[in-house]
MARBA-3410 file (N, C-alpha, C, O; in Angstrom, 1 decimal):
139
60.2,179.3,101.8,60.7,180.7,102.7,60.3,180.7,104.3,59.1,180.6,104.5 ~ 61.0,180.9,105.1,60.6,181.4,106.0,60.9,183.1,106.3,61.7,183.9,106.1 ~ 59.9,183.0,107.0,59.3,184.1,108.2,60.4,185.2,108.6,61.4,184.8,109.2 ~ 60.1,187.2,108.3,60.7,187.9,108.9,61.7,187.4,110.4,63.0,187.4,110.3 ~ 61.0,187.0,111.6,61.0,186.5,113.1,61.9,185.3,112.8,62.8,185.0,113.5
61.5,184.4,111.5,62.7,183.1,111.6,63.7,183.8,111.0,63.6,184.6,111.8 ~ 64.5,184.2,110.3,65.8,184.5,109.5,65.9,185.7,110.8,67.1,186.0,110.8 ~ 65.5,186.2,111.4,66.7,187.3,112.4,66.4,186.3,112.9,66.7,185.7,111.9 ~ 66.0,185.4,113.7,65.9,184.8,114.8,67.8,183.5,114.6,68.6,183.1,115.4 ~ 67.8,183.4,112.8,68.8,182.5,112.3,69.8,183.3,112.6,70.8,182.9,113.1
69.8,184.4,112.3,71.5,185.4,112.7,71.7,185.9,114.0,72.8,186.2,114.4 ~ 70.3,186.1,114.9,70.5,185.4,116.1,71.4,184.2,116.9,71.9,184.1,118.1 ~ 71.4,183.3,115.9,71.9,182.7,116.7,72.7,182.5,115.5,73.0,181.3,115.6 ~ 73.0,182.9,114.8,75.0,182.9,114.1,75.8,183.3,115.0,76.8,182.7,115.3 ~ 75.2,184.9,115.4,75.8,185.6,116.1,76.3,184.3,117.5,77.2,183.4,117.5
75.4,184.7,118.7,75.6,183.4,119.1,76.7,182.2,119.6,77.6,182.1,120.3 ~ 75.6,181.4,118.3,76.8,180.5,118.3,77.6,180.1,117.8,77.9,179.0,118.1 ~ 78.4,180.9,116.4,79.1,181.1,115.8,80.1,181.8,115.8,81.3,181.4,115.7 ~ 79.7,183.3,116.1,81.1,184.6,116.3,80.5,184.4,117.8,80.0,185.1,116.9 ~ 80.1,184.2,119.0,80.4,184.3,120.0,81.2,182.8,120.5,82.2,182.9,121.2
80.7,181.7,120.0,80.1,180.3,120.3,81.4,179.5,119.8,81.6,178.5,120.4 ~ 82.2,180.0,118.8,82.4,179.3,118.2,82.5,178.1,117.9,83.5,177.5,117.6 ~ 80.9,177.3,117.8,80.3,176.2,117.3,80.6,175.8,116.0,80.3,176.5,115.1 ~ 81.4,174.7,115.8,81.4,174.0,114.2,80.5,173.4,114.0,80.3,173.2,112.8 ~ 79.5,172.8,114.8,78.2,171.8,114.3,77.4,173.2,114.0,77.4,173.4,112.8
76.9,174.2,114.8,76.6,175.7,114.3,77.0,175.7,112.8,76.3,175.6,111.8 ~ 78.1,175.8,112.9,78.6,176.1,111.5,78.3,175.5,110.4,78.1,176.2,109.4 ~ 78.3,174.0,110.3,77.6,173.1,109.4,75.9,173.4,109.5,75.3,172.9,108.6 ~ 75.4,173.9,110.3,73.8,173.9,110.2,73.2,174.9,110.3,72.0,175.0,110.3 ~ 74.2,176.4,110.2,73.6,177.5,109.7,74.2,177.5,109.2,74.9,176.6,109.7
74.8,177.9,108.2,76.1,177.9,106.9,75.6,177.3,105.6,75.8,176.0,105.6 ~ 74.9,178.1,104.2,74.8,176.5,102.8,76.5,176.4,102.7,77.5,177.1,102.8 ~ 76.2,175.0,102.3,77.8,174.9,101.6,78.7,175.3,100.4,79.9,175.3,100.0 ~ 77.0,176.0,99.7,77.5,176.9,98.5,77.3,178.8,99.1,77.7,179.8,98.4 ~ 76.8,178.9,100.0,77.8,180.2,100.5,78.9,181.0,100.3,80.0,180.4,99.9
78.8,182.3,100.4,79.5,183.5,99.3,79.3,184.7,100.5,78.3,185.5,100.6 ~ 80.7,184.4,101.7,81.1,185.3,102.5,81.7,186.5,101.3,82.6,186.1,100.5 ~ 81.2,188.0,101.0,81.6,188.7,100.5,83.0,189.9,100.9,83.8,190.8,100.5 ~ 82.6,189.2,101.7,84.0,190.0,103.1,85.3,189.1,102.9,86.3,189.8,102.6 ~ 85.4,187.8,103.1,86.7,187.8,103.4,86.5,185.9,102.4,85.7,185.1,102.5
87.9,186.1,101.6,88.4,185.3,101.2,88.2,183.6,101.8,89.2,183.0,102.1 ~ 87.0,183.0,101.8,86.7,181.8,102.1,87.0,180.8,100.7,87.5,179.7,100.9 ~ 86.7,181.1,99.6,86.9,180.7,98.9,85.9,179.4,98.4,84.9,179.6,99.1 ~ 85.9,178.3,97.5,84.6,177.4,97.6,84.7,176.5,99.0,84.5,175.3,98.7 ~ 85.1,176.9,100.8,84.9,176.4,101.2,84.3,177.1,102.2,84.8,177.0,103.3
83.1,177.9,102.2,83.3,178.6,103.8,82.6,178.3,104.9,82.4,179.2,105.7 ~ 82.2,176.9,105.2,82.2,175.9,106.2,83.9,176.1,107.3,84.1,176.7,108.3 ~ 85.0,175.3,106.4,86.3,175.1,106.2,86.9,177.0,106.5,87.8,177.3,107.3 ~ 86.2,178.1,105.8,86.8,178.9,106.0,86.2,179.8,107.3,86.8,180.8,107.7 ~ 85.2,179.4,107.8,84.9,180.6,108.9,85.0,179.6,110.3,84.9,180.1,111.5
85.1,178.4,110.1,85.9,177.6,111.3,87.3,178.0,111.4,87.8,178.2,112.6 ~ 88.1,178.3,110.3,89.5,179.0,110.4,89.5,180.5,110.8,90.5,181.0,111.2 ~ 87.9,181.1,110.4,88.2,182.1,111.4,88.2,182.4,112.6,88.8,183.3,113.3 ~ 87.2,180.9,113.0,87.0,181.6,114.4,88.2,180.6,115.0,88.0,180.4,116.2 ~ 89.0,180.1,114.7,90.5,179.7,115.5,91.1,180.8,115.5,91.5,181.3,116.6
91.2,181.4,114.5,92.2,182.8,114.4,91.6,183.6,115.8,92.3,183.8,116.8 ~ 90.5,183.9,115.7,89.8,184.6,116.9,90.4,184.5,118.1,91.2,185.2,118.7 ~ 89.6,183.5,118.2,89.6,182.4,119.4,91.6,182.2,119.5,92.1,181.2,120.1 ~ 92.1,182.8,119.1,93.3,182.2,119.4,94.2,183.4,119.4,95.3,183.2,119.8 ~ 93.9,184.8,119.0,94.3,186.0,119.5,93.4,187.0,120.2,93.6,188.2,120.2
92.1,186.1,120.9,91.0,187.9,121.7,90.4,186.6,122.8,90.3,185.4,122.8 ~ 90.2,187.6,123.7,89.6,186.9,124.9,88.8,187.6,125.5,88.8,188.8,125.5 ~ 88.0,186.8,125.9,86.2,188.0,126.8,85.8,188.7,125.8,85.3,189.9,125.8 ~ 85.9,188.1,125.2,85.2,188.7,123.2,82.7,188.7,124.4,82.0,188.2,125.3 ~ 82.8,189.9,123.3,81.3,190.1,124.0,80.7,190.4,122.6,81.3,191.1,121.7
80.0,190.0,122.5,78.8,190.7,120.8,77.5,191.1,121.3,76.6,190.4,121.7 ~ 77.5,192.4,121.1,75.9,192.7,121.9,75.3,193.1,120.3,76.0,193.7,119.5 ~ 73.9,192.6,120.0,73.4,192.7,119.3,72.2,193.7,119.7,71.3,193.5,120.4 ~ 72.6,195.0,119.0,71.7,196.1,119.1,70.5,196.2,118.4,69.5,196.6,119.0 ~ 70.4,196.0,116.8,69.3,195.8,116.1,69.0,194.5,115.2,69.9,193.7,115.3
68.2,194.2,114.5,67.7,193.1,114.0,66.6,193.8,112.9,65.5,194.2,113.2 ~ 67.2,193.9,111.4,66.2,194.5,110.8,66.1,193.7,109.1,66.7,193.7,108.0 ~ 65.4,193.2,109.5,64.8,192.5,108.6,63.7,192.5,107.1,62.5,192.6,107.2 ~ 64.2,192.3,105.7,63.3,192.6,104.8,63.2,191.3,103.6,64.1,191.3,102.7 ~ 62.7,190.6,103.6,62.8,189.6,102.4,63.3,188.2,102.6,62.9,187.1,102.9
64.6,188.9,102.1,65.6,187.4,102.2,66.8,187.7,103.1,67.7,186.9,103.4 ~ 66.7,189.0,103.5,68.3,189.9,103.7,68.0,190.2,105.4,67.0,190.8,105.7 ~ 68.8,189.7,106.4,68.4,190.6,107.9,69.6,191.2,108.0,70.7,190.7,108.0 ~ 69.3,192.7,108.2,71.0,193.2,108.8,70.8,193.3,110.5,69.9,193.5,111.3 ~ 72.3,193.1,110.4,72.4,193.3,112.1,73.7,194.5,112.6,74.8,194.6,112.1
73.0,195.4,113.9,74.1,196.3,113.7,74.8,195.8,115.1,74.1,195.7,116.1 ~ 76.0,195.5,115.3,76.8,194.7,116.9,77.0,195.9,117.6,76.7,197.1,117.4 ~ 77.6,195.2,118.7,78.6,195.8,119.1,79.5,194.8,119.8,79.2,193.7,120.3 ~ 80.3,195.1,119.6,82.2,193.6,119.6,82.9,193.9,120.1,83.9,194.3,119.5 ~ 83.0,193.9,121.8,84.3,194.1,122.5,84.8,192.8,122.8,84.2,191.7,122.8
86.0,193.2,122.9,87.7,192.0,123.3,88.5,192.3,123.7,88.7,193.5,123.6 ~ 89.6,191.3,124.3,91.3,192.1,124.3,91.8,191.1,123.7,91.7,189.8,123.7 ~ 92.7,192.0,123.4,93.3,191.6,122.5,94.9,190.5,123.2,95.9,191.0,123.7 ~ 94.6,188.9,123.0,95.9,188.9,124.0,96.6,188.2,123.4,97.7,188.1,124.0 ~ 96.5,187.7,122.3,97.8,187.2,121.3,97.9,188.4,119.8,97.2,189.4,119.6
98.9,187.8,119.1,98.8,188.4,117.5,97.0,187.6,117.3,96.4,186.6,117.7 ~ 96.8,188.8,116.6,95.3,189.1,115.8,96.0,189.6,114.8,97.1,190.2,114.8 ~ 94.9,189.4,113.5,95.2,190.6,112.7,96.7,190.6,112.0,96.9,191.4,111.2 ~ 97.4,190.1,112.2,99.2,190.2,112.2,99.3,191.4,113.3,100.3,192.2,113.2 ~ 98.4,191.7,114.2,99.2,192.5,114.8,99.8,191.7,116.1,99.6,190.5,116.1
100.5,192.4,117.2,101.5,191.8,118.0,100.7,192.1,119.3,100.3,193.3,119.5 ~ 100.4,191.3,120.0,99.5,191.1,121.8,100.5,192.7,122.0,101.5,193.3,121.8 ~ 98.9,192.8,122.5,98.7,194.5,123.2,98.0,194.2,124.7,98.5,194.7,125.7 ~ 97.0,193.5,124.6,97.0,192.9,126.0,95.6,194.7,126.4,95.2,195.1,127.5 ~ 95.3,195.1,125.4,94.5,196.4,125.3,93.0,195.4,125.2,92.9,194.2,124.9
91.6,196.5,125.7,90.4,196.1,125.0,89.8,197.0,124.3,90.0,198.2,124.7 ~ 89.2,196.8,123.6,88.4,197.5,122.6,86.7,197.4,122.3,86.1,196.6,122.9 ~ 86.2,198.0,121.7,84.8,197.9,121.9,84.5,198.9,120.3,84.5,200.1,120.1 ~ 84.3,198.1,119.4,83.7,198.6,118.3,82.0,198.4,117.7,81.2,197.8,118.4 ~ 81.8,199.0,116.7,80.3,199.1,116.4,80.7,198.1,114.9,81.6,198.4,114.1
80.0,197.1,114.8,79.8,196.3,113.1,78.9,196.0,112.1,79.6,195.1,111.5 ~ 78.3,196.0,111.8,77.4,195.8,110.6,77.3,194.5,109.9,78.3,194.3,109.2 ~ 76.3,193.5,109.9,76.6,192.6,109.0,75.0,192.8,108.7,74.1,193.1,109.5 ~ 75.1,192.1,106.5,74.2,191.4,105.9,74.3,190.2,106.0,75.3,189.7,106.5 ~ 73.5,189.6,105.6,72.6,188.2,105.6,71.9,188.2,105.2,70.9,188.8,105.4
72.1,187.1,104.1,71.0,186.5,103.4,71.1,185.0,103.7,72.0,184.1,103.7 ~ 69.4,185.1,104.1,69.0,183.8,104.1,68.2,182.9,103.2,67.2,183.2,102.7 ~ 68.8,181.6,103.0,67.7,180.4,101.9,67.5,179.5,103.0,68.3,179.5,103.9 ~ 66.2,178.6,103.2,66.4,177.3,103.2,66.9,177.2,104.5,67.5,176.2,104.8 ~ 66.5,178.6,105.9,67.0,178.6,107.1,68.7,177.9,107.4,69.2,177.0,108.2
69.2,179.1,106.1,70.8,179.0,106.2,71.2,180.2,105.4,70.6,180.8,104.5 ~ 72.0,180.3,105.8,73.1,181.7,105.4,74.1,181.5,104.0,75.2,180.9,104.0 ~ 73.4,182.0,103.2,73.8,181.7,101.9,74.9,183.0,101.2,75.8,182.8,100.4 ~ 74.7,184.4,101.8,75.6,185.6,102.0,75.6,186.4,102.7,74.5,186.8,103.2 ~ 77.0,187.1,102.9,76.9,187.9,103.9,78.4,188.6,103.7,79.5,188.3,103.4
77.6,190.0,104.1,78.8,191.5,103.9,78.7,191.6,105.4,77.9,191.1,106.2 ~ 80.2,192.6,105.5,80.4,192.7,106.9,81.1,193.9,106.8,82.1,193.9,106.1 ~ 80.4,195.3,107.9,81.4,196.2,108.1,82.1,196.4,109.0,82.3,195.2,109.4 ~ 83.0,197.1,109.9,83.5,197.2,111.2,84.3,198.1,111.1,84.8,198.5,110.1 ~ 84.3,198.8,112.7,85.3,200.1,112.3,86.3,199.9,113.1,86.4,200.0,114.3
87.2,199.6,112.2,88.4,198.8,112.3,89.5,199.8,112.2,90.6,199.3,112.4 ~ 89.6,201.3,112.0,90.4,202.6,112.8,90.3,202.7,114.3,91.1,202.8,115.2 ~ 89.4,202.6,114.3,88.3,202.6,116.2,89.0,201.3,116.7,89.5,201.1,117.8 ~ 88.8,200.2,115.6,89.9,199.3,117.2,91.3,199.4,117.0,92.0,199.3,118.0 ~ 91.8,199.6,115.8,92.9,200.4,115.7,94.1,200.9,116.9,95.2,200.6,117.4
92.9,202.0,116.9,93.2,202.9,118.1,93.1,202.5,119.3,94.0,202.7,120.2 ~ 91.7,201.7,119.6,92.2,201.3,121.4,93.2,200.9,121.3,94.1,201.5,121.8 ~ 93.8,199.2,120.5,94.4,198.8,120.6,95.7,199.4,120.7,96.6,198.6,121.1 ~ 96.2,200.8,120.3,96.8,201.6,120.6,98.2,201.6,119.3,99.3,202.0,119.4 ~ 97.6,200.7,117.8,98.7,200.9,116.8,98.1,201.6,116.0,97.6,200.9,115.1
97.9,202.5,115.8,98.0,203.1,115.0,98.1,204.8,115.5,97.8,205.2,116.6 ~ 98.5,205.8,114.4,98.6,206.8,114.7,97.3,207.4,115.6,96.1,207.1,115.4 ~ 97.7,208.6,117.0,96.0,208.5,117.8,96.1,207.5,118.3,95.2,207.7,119.1 ~ 96.5,206.1,118.6,95.9,205.6,118.9,96.3,205.6,120.6,95.6,205.0,121.4
END
């Protein structure tokens, strides 16, 4: 079992190298083969599911930014509060391209085991994103 600082460093790498960088090598290194992503339907192949998610994001968004605002660790859990910004340049989440930029808050909870993510939960300001993209009432 790693230290709290080691767990936070793994999450920071996850954000930088997987979410932002789209690194397939980092997917293999930082995601356990039996990991569970509770928010996403990755099934029995969490690494393959993450690679597919990266491809969808890279295809639909450009100028992606992730800012880590807070990392809080206790035991084997790390909570991350992020600000995410991107420009929607192609189909994303089944929405036609808008060419608009959004910036939203996200919360992620990671469970770490032996230097890898074994569980992940995600909440984000989907309504705020849709409003900023101009595809929801009030947008």
